[in-house]
N, C-alpha and C positions, 0 to 999 in steps of 0.2 A: 610471103610463098606460103601455100595451103595446102598441106599432106593429108590425103584420104587413105582411111586406113577402113581395111574389113569390118564386118561385122563379127566373122570368123575370126581374123589375126585379133581380134580384141581376145572372143570366147576362149581363143588358147591359151591367150597371157593372162586370163584369169583362171585357167582350168591350173596350168602350172603354177600359178601365184596359191590356189589355192592348197596343190598337192605340198609346194614348198610348207607351207604354214602346216601342215596336219604336220606333216615331217619335225620342223623345230619343237613345233608343241606334244609329239609321242617323246620326242629324246629328252625334254627336257624334263615331262612327265616319269620318263620311266628311271630319273635320276642319272644316265650316263655322261654326266659332266662331274669335272670335279677341278676348281680352283687350285694355281700353282700359291704355290709360299708365297712366291715375291707378292701376288694379289691380294693375297689376304692382308699383307703385311701393311699396300698401300690401304688398304682400302682401312685399317683399323688404325692408319694414320691422318689419314684424310677425318675419320668421325675426331681425332682427338684434336686439331685444330681451332681455331679460336674463330666462329663466325664473322669478325668484326675485324679478320685480316680478307677475307671471301669481297669482289667484290658485287656490285649489286649490278642489276642488268640494263640498269639507266648507267650504270657509267660502262659498262662495256658496248652500250650500243654508241657512246658517245666519242669511245676511245675509234671505235674500228668505224662506224657509219659515216 
């Protein structure tokens, strides 16, 4: 089944996406976010992890695909 989409609809969607991306960029640039203590701990723990414990992309694909 073919779905027809008007150029206006595409243009409107692109405008909305551009607004959203600009808002996200502004939010990040202004530094209005703060990581929670739990997230900081998870990042710290993940950095301490031995890379040998991690699965390779190929191993993940064999397991799930």
